[in-house]
N, C-alpha and C positions, 0 to 999 in steps of 0.2 A: 723535540721539539726546539726552537727555538725560544728564546725572551724576548727579545727584538723583533719588531714587525716586523714579519716579510714578501716578498712576492712568488707565489707559486704559477709557473709558464711547465708545463706541458704541452707534447706538440708531435705530430707525425707527418711526414714526411715521403716522397719518395727518395728509394738508397742512393746515395752518389758522394762525392768527394768534396773536402771539405765543407760539412755542414756543421760541426764544433767548432770550428774556424768561424765562420760566418755566425754563430754564435751569440757564441761570445764574446768574439768582437766588438757584437753591437753595443752589449752590453758593457763592459772593457772600455768601448769608447766614450760611453755617458757618462766612464765613472764606477761603474756599478761595480755588486762585493759580490760573487755566487757565494751562497752560504754551502751549495750539497748539489749535484747532480748525477745524475745517473742516466746510461747510453744502453740503447740495445739493436741492433742492427740482426734484421729478421731474414734468414735468408728468402724461405720458402718463397715468401708477400715482396721482397726486396724493399720492404718497409724498414723506415726510423724512425725508431721510437728516442724521446727524452721529459726528462724533467730538471725542472734548476728551480733554489729555492737564491730568490735577491733579495737582500737587505734593502730594505727599505725605503734608509734614510741614505745609503750615497748614493742615490737616483737625485739631479736636480730637479726631476720633472712629476706630476703625482696620477696613477696608477692607466689615469682617459690618456695622458697624450704619451705613456710609455703606447698603448693599445694601440692609441695612431700610426706612430712611428717604426714599430716594433710587425707591426701587418704594410707595410707602404713598402720597407725596408730589405725585411726579412720574409719574411711568412708567403709573401705576393712570388716571389722569384721564384723560394724554393717550392710553390704549389702546397705549404702548410697548411695541414690542419689544426687548430692551434686554443687553446683558452688562458686564462691568468688571471690568478683570483690572488685575493688581498687577507695574508692570518687574522687584520684588525676585523671583520665582518665574517659574523657566527653562521654557520649556514645553516635553513632552518629545515626539521625535519618534520615530514609527519606521518604519524606510522597508524598504520590498519592492524587488525585484531580483527578475532570472529569471541572462537571460546577460548583457546586452548592461549593461560597466563606465559609458562616458560620465558619465551622472546620477550613478552610488552615489560612483565616484575624486573628481567635483566637490565632492557635499556634503559627504562626510569631512573635507576639502582649504577648505572654509568654516567647518563644527563644531570641526579640528585648528587652524584661523586665528581661529576665537574671531569671524567674518569673521560666525557667525551662530550669535550669542550663547544655545543651544538646549540639552541635553540627547540625549541617542542613547541610550538603554535597550537600546537589541536593535536588530538587523537580518532581514530574513524573507526566503528562497527560495523558491522548489519547484525548484532545482538546489541541488548542495554545490560549486560552480565559485569564490568566493569566500568558503568562510568562512575559509582563511588569511590574506586580503586582511582580512579584517574584525576577524576576533578579533588582530588582529598593532595593531592602536589598542586594544584591548582593550575592545572594545565584543565579548556574547556574538550571538552565527549561531542563529538557527535554521529547520533543514532541514523544511520543512516541503513534501513531494511529494503533488501535483497529476493527478494525471487523472480517466478519464473514467466511476470505477467509484470513488473518494471525495471526490466536492467536499464534497461539505453537512458530512460530518467533518472535511477540510483548514482549511474557513473554517471554524469554529467552533472551530477548534485556532489558528484564527488570531486570533481574538475573543479564544477563551482568554487566551494573550500576550499581548495589546494590552491585557487587563483586566485583570491579573495583574505592569505594569512603570507598573501606571495611565495611558497613551499620552493624551497629546492630543487630537496629527495621526495621519493613516498619511501617506505619502506614497510610492506607486510612478513607483518612479527605474526609468523601463522596467522593469514587470512586466507580463509577455507571458501575463497569464492575466485571462477579465472575468468577478469577481468576482458572488456571489452577490445576488442581489437579496438573500437578506435581514440578512447583513452591510452590504452598502449602505444601510437602511434602521438600522441600528441606529448607523449609525456614520454618520449625518446630517450630510452641515458638514464632518467632520473628515478626511473621504480627499481627498486630491491627485493630480491625477495628468497624467505632459508624451503628448503627444503631435504629429505632424508637422502639418503643417495642408494635408497635402495631399485628408482627408477631404470630406465622402462621395467624391470625383469617383476615389481611386487608392489600393484599401483592398485587403486583404489584402498577398499576397506581392512584395515588391519595391519598394515605391511608389515608392523615386526611380529606380527602375530603370526604371516605364510613365509618370513623370512626364520623363523624356529621351525615350522617345520623342516627347510631345509636343511639344512646346518649352518646358515649363515655366516663368520668369523669377525669377518669384517662390520661394525655399523660405522655407518658416515654422512655431514651431511654438508650442502652446498648449497653456497651463495653466489646468486648469479646479476643480472639483470634480465628484466619482465619485457620480453616481446609474446607480440599476438602469435607466436608459435606454442603452444605450453611446453614449459621445462625445459626452450632448448637457448633462451638468451646468450647469452655472455659470460662466465664463468669466473667471478671472481676471487673465491675463497673456498675450501676445501681442508674439509680433513679427514683421519676415519677413529676408531680406537677398536684393541682388537679385542673381542671375547668365545667362549668358550660352552663345551655345551654343561659345563653347570650351571648354565644363566638362562631366568627363565625370560618365557613374554614378557612379562613385567619389568627385568631387571634392562631388559633388551630398550624399554620404552624410555623410564628413568634415565640410563646413558646417554642416546639418543635425544633427551630434551637438552639435554647439557651440553654434548656435542653443536647443539642447531642454534644454542645461545653464545657459544662462542666462537663457531664462526660468523655466525650476521654482523655480531657487535665487532671483530675482526672485518669482516668484509665494507661494513660500511666506514670504518673507519678508512680503510684503505683510496673509501668510494671521496668520503671528504675531504683528505687530504689531494686530493689530485697523482695519485698515486696508479690509478687503472687505466691506460691506456686502448681502445679499442679502434681497430679496424675491422668493418665486420664482425663477426663473427670471432676474429683473431682479437684475444684483451693482448697483455702487457701490463702485469704488475710489479713497480719497484718498488718490496716492502724494506 
């Protein structure tokens, strides 16, 4: 991460000759200083992906004018899907949690230590369990119960809260409810989830105990975007750790919590730094 203010441009477009020249030439033509660049050509999708960090002070105009000029001179001619963000503007992350605390605790610790340089405008939960802990950090806590009879209203309330606090990203920190298709569609590309990587083999209750009885030797976690199709959104990050016959189901649960925390934090950081580019269900992650 650079100490100077910078803009992050992330984009994808149909693969063709001259993309880098067109983009870098536009930036250089306005005196822009490229601090970091990453590129990837995907042969299967014929799609080109890129991410650039540009020193803000090197440009003769503000971000709004950059967007307009880039749109008309580069993005539209190249049929580009793109966005550009300002490092000086902190992303606002709304955290959802149920009754498992490990991911919530980890995110708040990283936030408090400035490891995640974000704003957390609120935490939303379907239980009141962590109200005291969250409010002790000075963060507003919203209890939105969810049951079979009120799901539509509950998810509408969650979206209202997200909109009211001007949220950029929603993180499911072991939030144990299935979000409505309407909410998934309204916040497409903005909701991140974490779960163990035993799915689909060991679904339902006590997946670690199921894995133990089958002699599983790897425990993993998957961080992904949330879509209306359960646990099938584009994958941001994954990792695994090895276990053996001496590990009990309780050991496996503990290891699983550790890797879930790490993978969620890493995946969230990639998302916040615009290192994740998505085309359909295909993800390119510039680490």
